[in-house]
C-alpha positions as CSV (number, residue, x, y, z in Angstrom):
1,M,72.1,185.0,116.9
2,S,70.6,181.8,119.1
3,I,73.9,179.8,120.0
4,S,71.9,176.9,117.3
5,S,72.1,179.5,114.9
6,V,76.0,180.0,114.8
7,E,76.4,176.5,116.0
8,R,74.5,175.7,111.8
9,H,76.3,178.7,110.3
10,L,79.8,177.6,112.1
11,R,79.6,174.2,110.7
12,R,78.5,175.1,106.5
13,T,81.9,177.1,107.7
14,N,84.3,174.8,108.8
15,Q,83.0,172.6,105.4
16,Q,83.5,174.9,103.6
17,I,87.4,175.3,104.4
18,I,88.0,172.7,104.0
19,R,86.5,171.5,101.1
20,L,88.1,175.0,100.0
21,R,91.8,173.2,101.4
22,A,91.3,170.2,99.5
23,E,90.6,172.4,95.8
24,L,93.6,174.0,96.7
25,L,95.8,171.4,97.2
26,L,94.5,170.1,93.8
27,L,95.9,173.6,92.4
28,E,99.2,173.8,94.2
29,E,99.8,171.2,92.9
30,Q,98.6,172.3,89.5
31,Y,100.4,175.5,89.8
32,A,103.6,173.9,90.2
33,H,102.6,171.9,87.4
34,F,102.3,174.4,85.2
35,S,104.9,176.3,86.5
36,D,107.5,174.4,86.2
37,E,106.1,173.5,82.1
38,A,106.7,177.9,81.6
39,E,110.3,177.1,82.5
40,T,111.0,174.6,80.5
41,A,109.2,176.4,77.7
42,R,111.7,179.6,78.4
43,I,114.5,178.0,78.6
44,H,113.3,176.2,74.9
45,A,112.6,180.0,73.4
46,L,115.5,181.3,75.0
47,V,118.0,178.2,72.9
48,S,115.7,177.9,70.3
49,E,114.6,181.8,69.8
50,T,112.2,180.4,67.4
51,P,108.6,182.4,66.9
52,I,107.2,178.8,67.5
53,S,108.6,177.9,70.5
54,E,107.8,182.1,71.9
55,R,104.5,181.2,71.8
56,T,104.4,178.1,73.0
57,R,106.5,180.1,76.4
58,Q,104.1,182.8,75.8
59,R,100.8,180.4,76.1
60,T,102.5,178.0,78.8
61,A,102.8,181.5,80.7
62,R,99.7,182.4,80.4
63,H,98.8,178.8,82.0
64,A,100.2,179.5,84.9
65,D,99.2,182.7,85.8
66,V,95.4,181.6,85.1
67,V,96.3,179.4,87.7
68,G,98.6,181.0,90.0
69,Q,95.4,183.7,91.0
70,E,93.1,180.9,90.9
71,R,95.1,179.5,93.0
72,N,95.2,183.4,94.9
73,K,91.6,184.0,94.5
74,L,91.0,180.5,96.5
75,K,93.5,181.6,99.0
76,L,91.6,184.5,99.9
77,R,88.1,183.4,100.0
78,I,90.0,180.4,103.2
79,G,91.6,183.3,105.0
80,Q,87.9,185.0,104.5
81,L,85.6,181.7,105.8
82,E,88.5,181.1,108.3
83,G,88.0,185.3,109.5
84,A,83.9,184.8,109.2
85,Q,84.4,181.4,110.8
86,D,86.6,183.5,114.1
87,L,83.4,185.5,114.6
88,L,81.5,182.8,115.3
89,L,83.3,181.1,117.3
90,D,83.6,184.8,119.6
91,Q,79.6,184.7,119.3
92,M,79.6,181.4,121.1
93,N,82.2,182.7,123.1
94,S,79.9,185.8,124.1
């Protein structure tokens, strides 16, 4: 690959990493919020021992799990892009 082609790929990869890191910050905040909400619902379900509180606990726990899974996927994608970025940098230095 030519240097200019590698530089273009490097710029695109870097822009993707920046965008995904911003997205990750939002997901981290959402995950913290929903995890706190799930913990509160869990405690409420333990204290009240009602079917409604148990369903609320399950729903909030599922929601926190979904956000957590999305967060983990995003972290994995960022790691992959950083690996690709390293390879592109190595190509530029060769």
